[in-house]
C-alpha positions as CSV (number, residue, x, y, z in Angstrom):
1,Q,6.7,-23.5,-1.8
2,I,5.6,-21.8,1.4
3,E,8.7,-20.6,2.6
4,R,9.0,-19.4,-1.2
5,M,6.0,-17.0,0.2
6,R,7.4,-15.9,3.2
7,E,10.8,-15.2,1.6
8,T,9.1,-13.4,-1.3
9,C,7.1,-11.2,1.9
10,R,9.4,-10.4,3.5
11,I,11.5,-9.3,0.9
12,A,8.0,-6.9,0.1
13,R,8.0,-5.2,3.6
14,E,12.2,-4.6,3.4
15,V,11.1,-2.6,0.2
16,L,8.1,-0.9,1.7
17,D,10.2,-0.1,4.7
18,A,12.7,1.5,2.5
19,A,10.1,3.7,1.0
20,A,8.5,4.7,3.8
21,R,11.6,6.0,5.0
22,I,11.9,8.7,2.4
23,I,8.6,9.8,2.9
24,R,8.2,13.6,3.5
25,P,6.8,17.3,2.7
26,G,8.5,17.8,-0.9
27,I,9.7,14.5,-2.1
28,T,8.3,13.0,-4.6
29,T,6.1,9.7,-5.9
30,D,8.5,9.3,-8.6
31,E,10.9,9.5,-5.9
32,I,9.2,6.9,-4.2
33,D,9.0,4.7,-6.8
34,R,12.9,4.7,-8.1
35,V,13.6,3.8,-4.0
36,V,11.1,0.7,-4.8
37,H,12.3,-0.6,-8.5
38,E,15.7,-0.6,-6.8
39,S,15.3,-2.0,-3.4
40,T,14.0,-4.7,-5.7
41,I,16.0,-5.3,-7.5
42,A,18.8,-5.3,-5.5
43,A,17.2,-7.5,-3.3
44,G,16.8,-9.8,-6.5
45,G,13.3,-9.4,-7.4
46,Y,11.2,-7.1,-10.1
47,P,8.6,-5.3,-9.3
48,S,5.3,-6.8,-10.3
49,P,3.1,-3.9,-11.4
50,L,5.9,-2.4,-14.2
51,N,4.4,-3.2,-17.3
52,Y,1.5,-5.3,-16.2
53,H,-0.8,-4.4,-18.8
54,F,1.0,-1.3,-19.8
55,F,1.2,0.0,-16.0
56,P,4.5,2.7,-16.2
57,K,5.6,2.2,-12.6
58,S,7.0,-0.3,-10.2
59,C,4.6,0.8,-7.6
60,C,1.1,2.4,-6.9
61,T,1.2,5.4,-4.7
62,S,-2.1,6.6,-3.8
63,V,-2.1,10.2,-2.1
64,N,-5.2,11.6,-0.2
65,E,-8.3,11.2,-2.4
66,V,-7.0,8.6,-5.0
67,I,-8.5,5.0,-3.9
68,C,-5.2,3.1,-4.8
69,H,-3.6,2.3,-7.6
70,G,-2.1,5.8,-7.6
71,I,0.6,6.2,-10.6
72,P,3.7,7.7,-9.6
73,D,4.5,11.0,-10.8
74,A,6.6,14.7,-10.5
75,R,3.9,15.4,-7.7
76,K,5.5,16.8,-4.7
77,L,4.3,15.7,-1.4
78,E,2.9,17.7,1.1
79,D,2.6,18.6,4.9
80,G,-0.6,17.4,5.9
81,D,-1.2,14.1,2.8
82,I,-2.1,11.1,3.3
83,V,-0.2,9.0,1.1
84,N,-0.2,5.1,0.1
85,V,2.3,2.8,-0.6
86,D,1.4,-0.3,-2.9
87,V,4.1,-2.6,-3.5
88,T,4.8,-6.1,-5.6
89,V,7.1,-8.0,-5.3
90,Y,8.1,-10.6,-8.0
91,Y,10.7,-13.5,-6.4
92,K,11.4,-17.2,-7.0
93,G,8.4,-17.8,-9.0
94,V,5.8,-16.0,-6.7
95,H,4.3,-12.5,-6.0
96,G,4.4,-10.4,-2.1
97,D,2.2,-7.5,-2.3
98,L,1.4,-5.5,0.7
99,N,1.1,-1.5,1.0
100,E,0.4,0.4,4.0
101,T,-1.2,4.5,4.4
102,Y,1.6,6.8,5.7
103,F,1.2,10.3,7.6
104,V,3.3,13.1,5.4
105,G,4.1,15.6,8.0
106,N,2.0,16.8,10.0
107,V,-1.4,15.5,9.7
108,D,-5.3,16.6,10.5
109,E,-7.1,15.2,12.8
110,A,-9.7,14.3,10.6
111,S,-7.2,12.6,8.0
112,K,-6.0,10.3,11.5
113,K,-9.8,9.7,12.0
114,L,-9.9,8.6,8.8
115,V,-6.6,6.1,8.3
116,Q,-7.4,4.6,12.3
117,C,-11.2,4.2,10.5
118,T,-10.2,2.0,7.3
119,Y,-7.7,0.2,9.6
120,E,-10.5,-0.7,11.8
121,C,-12.7,-1.7,9.0
122,L,-9.9,-3.9,7.1
123,E,-9.4,-5.2,10.9
124,K,-13.1,-6.6,11.0
125,A,-13.9,-7.8,7.5
126,I,-10.8,-10.3,8.1
127,S,-12.3,-11.0,11.4
128,I,-15.1,-12.9,10.1
129,V,-13.3,-14.2,6.9
130,K,-13.7,-17.9,6.6
131,P,-15.2,-20.5,3.9
132,G,-19.0,-20.2,3.3
133,V,-18.7,-16.0,4.2
134,R,-19.9,-14.0,1.2
135,F,-18.9,-11.2,-0.2
136,R,-21.2,-9.2,1.1
137,E,-21.4,-10.4,4.3
138,V,-17.2,-8.9,4.5
139,G,-18.5,-5.7,2.7
140,E,-21.3,-5.1,5.2
141,V,-19.1,-5.8,7.7
142,I,-16.9,-3.2,6.8
143,S,-19.8,-0.5,5.7
144,R,-21.1,-0.8,9.4
145,H,-18.3,0.3,10.8
146,A,-17.5,3.0,8.7
147,S,-20.9,4.7,8.7
148,M,-20.9,4.6,12.3
149,S,-17.1,5.7,12.7
150,G,-18.4,9.3,10.6
């Protein structure tokens, strides 16, 4: 079962990488979704979000102030945007789920700092996770680092 998980996550990584290759100013998040869908199907998988609780797309694309689970649409990405692409692939009975945030064109320093801070928050949170650690402790670590980073 662990090998199936690895295989599924590898496919999900390849799908996300395919999406990343087309991110640029002027592309729509619908186009990103199409690449995710086609890449997932070509690999023999199924895009887990599609039709899950009526979700209409094969991935989530969250642009700028959208925190998560944004629905791809005809909006064109603009120079300076940040976009998170969230991919989940169902393959051989397991789901592989990952996401990454990308800069679109030339991004200002404040946006770069925000993305760096969120990554650092993730690393700090992961570093304390172990049996017996409460969710609120993880949240406190994240909140403390985000506050200190401005």
